N, C-alpha and C positions, 0 to 999 in steps of 0.2 A: 503493500501500500504505501502511494507516495506522498510525500507532504507538500501541501500548499506552501508559497510564499510566507503567507500569514502565519501557518504552523512554526515553519523553520524559524521566523522571527519570534514568536513565541517561546519556542525552545530554547532561542539564544539570550532570551530576555531572565528565562527561568534559570537557566545556569547562570546568568550572571547575579539575581539576586532570588535564591534559591528559599528565601524565607518569605518570598510575597504571595501570597493564598490567593489574593484576587487573581493575578497572573497566571497561576496553576489552573484555577476554575475556568477561566476563559479559553484556556488549551486543553482542557478538557470537554469543553464544550465542542470546539474545532474539531478534535479529534473525533469526535462520537459525531461530528458532522459528514466524515469523508467515510465513517464504518470502524472506525478503529474503537471498538468498545473496550478491547484491555488495554488500549494506551490509556484512553477516556476516564476507566474506572481506575488506572494505576495514578494517574493523577491528582482525581477527585481526592483518593484516599489518602493520599500524601496533603494535601491541603485541610482534610479533615482530621489528621491525626495533630498537625500542625496548630489549628485551633485547640483540640482535647490537651496538647502539652502546653500552651498558654493557661489554659483555665483550671487545669490540675494544680500549675505551679499557684496562680493568685487565689485558688480556695483552699492552699494548702492540702490537698487529697483528691480524691476521686472527684470529678463533676457533679453538681448537683443540679437535677432538675430543676425547670424553671417554676414559677410560681402556679399554683391549683387553687383557684381557678384562672385559665388563662387560655385565649384561643379566639376565633370568630365564633360570634352570636348571632343569629336571626334576629332581627328587630322588627316592629310592625309594620316598617317601612321600606327594610334594608338589611343591609348587615354593619356590624361592629366588633373591632377588634379590642378586646378588654382582659386586662391581666392585673391581679392582684399576687405582688412579688413574695410579700410576707404579712404577719399577722395583723399588723397595723392596718393596710390595703384590706384585709380582707375583713376586717370589723367596719372600716368605711363605707365597703362595697355594700355589705349587708344594712347599715344604716340607710344609705342611699335607695334601697331597694325597698326600705320599709319592713326588712326581717331580720330584724336585731335577734331573734331568738336562736337564728341560724346562727352567730357567732359564738352564743355559749352552749350549741350543741356536742356532746363531747366526741360525735364523729368527725367533728370540722374543728376543733378547738385549737389547733396549731397544725402547722405544714407537713411534719409526718402524717399527720391522723387525715389530712384531707388529699393526702397521695394515696393512701389505703383505702378510702370512702370516694374518690373521684367519681365515680358513675354514680353513686347514688345524689352526691353534690350537683352534677349538671343537671340530673333529673328534677331537680328542685329549679335551679338559676335558668336552665332555657326558656322552660314556657314562661317563666315572669319575664325577662328580659325581652322575649318577643310579644308579648302583652302591650307593649308600650312604642313610640316613635322614638328615632335616632335622636331628634332634638333633644325630648324629654331628658333619655338618658345621658347625653352630651352634657348637660344645663346639670344635672345630678351630680354624674362623675367628676364635674370639673369644680363642683363647690366640695365633694369631698376627696378632691384632690387623689384618684382614682387614675391608674392609666389607662386612656381609651382613645380611640379615632373610629371614627365612621368611615366605611370602605368606600372611597370615590372612583368615580368613572376617572379617565385621562382629564378629560375637561373640567370636571370639578376638583381634581386635585392641582390644577394650573390658577385655580380661584383662592384655595385653600389660603386663609390667613397666614399660616407660618411658612408656605411658599413662600409668598410675597415678603414677608420680613427678613428672612434670613437670603433671600435673593437668590432662590436655589435656582432660577430658571433664568438663562441669558438669552435674549430674543434677538437671534442675530439674523441679517441679511442674507439671501443665498441665491446665486443666477438661476435665473428662470422660474423662482418662487414667487409670485406677486405680493406677499407679505413676509414679515420677519418669521423667523422656524425658533421654536421652543428646546432650546439644547439645555440639558442640565447640567450644573455647575458640580463637578467631582472633587470632593475635600481634598486639598493637599497639592491640588494642580492652581495653577493661574490662571486668574479670569480671564477670558477670550475678549480682544477689543473687536468691534463689529467694523468688518471689512480687512482685518488683519489677515494674514497668511492663513494662521492656524485655525481663523474662525470659519473658513469658506471651505465649500468641500467642492472639489475639483468637478469639473462637467466633463462628459464623456469625451475620451480621446484628447484633454487638455494637453497631456504630456506624453502622448503618445511618441511623437516626432521626436522629443529631447531623450526619450527613454531608449529608443530604436538605435539612434544615432551613437549612444554610447558604447552599444553593443555590437556597433560596427555595419549596421544597414545604411547604404548610400540613399541619398534624396532620392534617385529613381526607384531604388526596393521599397522604399516605404510609401511612397505614390503609387505603386502599382497593388499593394496591400491593401492601401486604402481605397483604391478603384475595385478593388475585388470585394470589398466588403469585409475583410478580415480583420480590420482595424478600422478605429473611428480619428479622425483628427478634429481636435475642437479648438476653442479659443484660449 
């Protein structure tokens, strides 16, 4: 199975920065796309082991599972992600849901107990959460300081207050597109200036002539390739 130029580039990057989990996962994704399931599994496993190594060190022992309750819950008009990380969060959640007696229930009194009885807990919580609209839960959970967020469509995400406040989206002009394109700002990278070389996607064939020229193709050979439809030449 031959590597694509992108895969070769990602392999080189991973070799240079072996601890970069995101790079390894991206490489795994690309390997899977070309049918190399074994290679993808190897890269993904290495990435996940890196995460487990860091978590084990930071937690001073084996990784602990996330909080219960936690997950995506159906509301009366959509879906919402809710998580109670610790006992305080769970008590606040119960208060927000008007079921304070649940926090005192011996089955759910602390995190280990909630893990042991999570099926019983979710059987109580899911119907209660589904009975009210997302806006009601958002107001209550915000007041209770319980981590949550309504699941947004892409259009709703762009209008989300936190997205706007953190300037997560960069609106960049692109050739051939009648309006600015929303491009996520990746943490740890420099913000892109509208119109700068790194902020503009190349048009089809934009660099064909220069690249082929660097590989020894003559102007006539490049013109013949373009005439045959094998390549495109762009601005």
